[in-house]
Phi, psi and omega in degrees: 000126178284152180245132178290116182250017183299329183256005182274069177210155180304135179242153181242346179283149180288127177287168180302139183298327183282356182239338191214104177279132186254147177237339185241040185044237183250028179293166186306133178196171177218100183296320182298316181296321179296314180297316183297316182296315179296321177300318177297314182298325181285339182247341180220082187296341179295343180276351185296317182301316179302316181289323185291342175279354183246323187233164168239165180305324182290351177286342179285137180285319181279131179301318181298324180286326174299316180296317180296315181293325176300317178295318179300311180297321180299310181296316183295321181294336180266005180073019181268157179299143177243110175204182184299325182290310183292321179293318177301314181298316180296314179297322178296316179297329180274358182072023185244004186297313180298316180294333179277004178102356178083170181298325181298321180295320179296315178297322178297316179298319184288329188257348186264342182282141174256002184285156179257163179304330180296340181274354186302313180298324180296313179292324178297321177298318179299314180296317179297319181294317179291327176295319178297321178295322177297316181293323176295320177298317178297316179296319180295321178297316179297320179295319178299319179295320178296317184291332183257000181287140177280018184290341179090013177299140180283159176303323179295320178296317180295319179296317178299316179297323178297318178295323178295318179297317179292321180294334181284346179283119182294144179263331179201141179285159180286346185083179183268131173256119181283140178283348183236169182298137179276043186309308183299342182261355179277149178298139182262134176286117184265009184305313183297328179285330179284315184273359175084009181272349178289145178298142182292154174298126183294343182067203180286132185230356183233165176055078185269145174284168184303328181271006177099350180292130179271148188241355183224155182252145171291153176058034181220157179264128177238167175211152168228127181241142179192164176288163175305135180085007181276354178086018184295327176292322175302321179303313179293320182290331173302313178297323180296312181295322177301316180293320178300319180293339177269004179084009183272166176266142178230138177240139176233125172261107189252112179255003185238315189267195177226156187304319184298314182290322180295317178298317179299318180297317180298317178296319179296328181276000174106359176290143180272156176305321180296320179296317182295319183288319190256340184243344185251121180253118185250123180240128182235079186293141174231006174224161179295152180293130176241180178298321176294320176297325177301318179295321176296319179297317178303317180293323183290327184262354182300121178082357181286144175267337182219132174237122180256129176245108185257113177101069184292318179300314179295321180296316180293320178299320179299327178278359183078024182251144176275126180285358177259356184258123183298321179296319179293321178299315178299319180294317179300313182300319178289327185293316186234297187301309180295319178303317181288313182301325179295343178270357174121329183289155164284135180249128177242116175265129177259121192229165181270149178237123179292150180292139177198159180280324184262095183298330185290345180254013186258145175223168176300156178305129186071024197292329183306309181288322177299313183298322181298331183275350181287117177253006172249243179235135171258123180251155171235132179262120182238113187296131170265309175223128188297156180267140175199155179300132179080013181230175173249133179230164179211151181221138176275129179256114186248140177276119173272331180198135170224099186297323182276334177082003181281332183279313179170167181286155179298140178089355183270142170285115186263339181197159168249121178269120180252136178231120181248109180246032184262001185283137185296329182278003179086354178295139177248124175264122179226131181207161177257121182251166172297150183302144175299132181308139183256135179237148174273184185297338181260007178086009178285137177293136180243101177283081193299321180297314179292326176300319176295318179296319178298317179299316178299321179294318181290334174298319181276336185227066179297141180081017179289149174277168178299320179297321179293320178298313181296330179283332186260350182252133178289131179142172179287142184302318182296319180291323178295320176299319176300320180295317179298316180296318180296316179297320179292317181296323183270001174087007178282337183229138173246159182240153171229132181253125180278172181299328180275013179072008174292137182254130180245139186249138180227139177282129181248333181212140179301139179275136175227134177275102185265004180286000000 
């Protein structure tokens, strides 16, 4: 994304009083660069170190920005999170929040910049250069006063004083010194991973299908998107009840439903009253997250194995964020989902899916940026038979993204969610089953999961033989052969036969499970 730099130059005119408090009259400064850098730091804390090697808080022309940057450096040096909430809280504790422009000014800085973290060093250079010009201007003024003063100072005295003034101008800041070990930034010894002594990746460990296959990873962000009535909340609650039955803690941040209905659903799905009271933590926010709310959130997710966030659009709106704005989406993800996942739980976001005819091309609203942030699995719920009281319904669960690749390839139907609400006692049976077998128009079996795996393999290994495909793809050889035949029959794969009759396979069109 390009950045408009038309105003990124030293200015001498006085900025508006309601936006920019001045300390150095109209001396050289750049308001745009100061705002942009602070906005980057509040949303991408990884950029702070780059800027801190170039500037110090006193380099900011605006007093409020000096105060904000001082707070940023303080929090960052202590290894604490840096965002609008933490900086606001710190300034408030120091009695400097009002002087720093208030919480509204911080939110404006965080949400108005279009700059990327890569631009932090560029803006820091601008701020450092204008600060140096201010200090040179101050030194020149002092020298002028000495030279024109009737005090009787000799030219040598004045020259010595001039050298002292120039020497006092800093050339480079010391940078930030962290109070804690820089462990995450130190090189990692990979010996154990090379020799095989490192513990294996646990893979997916939560939300199991009827046959025992797990669909979610711990310490990762997941999402399920679907149209209203697609059963996406049931999907999350199935996982919740499974965890409760294992004695684990579950937290739900509910921005859509109400406590009575949510409790009823859990009871209908088989959760016991004791489990709901002692293992299930229900949070129903109706105000934006504050520093005090952050402490409550920490307590609510402490020890949980699964955290469900129902209603992402509503949650972002509550925070004053646009669910259509990529910068706001990034800020939201850092504010809650990533923050929670870093503490260990699997996070499942329940999101809306706009109506469209082509499901394979659909993502959640604002989905491009949301999807990029998913480090677990992104699912899409596609209704097969609608849900209603007293009926049986089913939904196809399709993988939109699996970053780790242990659950399944992108575009594959990984499960069929069945919901049976026909029982006289009100109990609802809901479970995740293996996908319904897929057949083509001529009745040929389509092993869709393996077809997806073969396609993924051919992307990395074009021209592979059948034996190489069977060796490199997880699954039974006979089923993999069926997958290769189906892909070839449907035109997704073409073959080339060598003189020695060896057959080589090439991917010609992306595979999509359209069943």
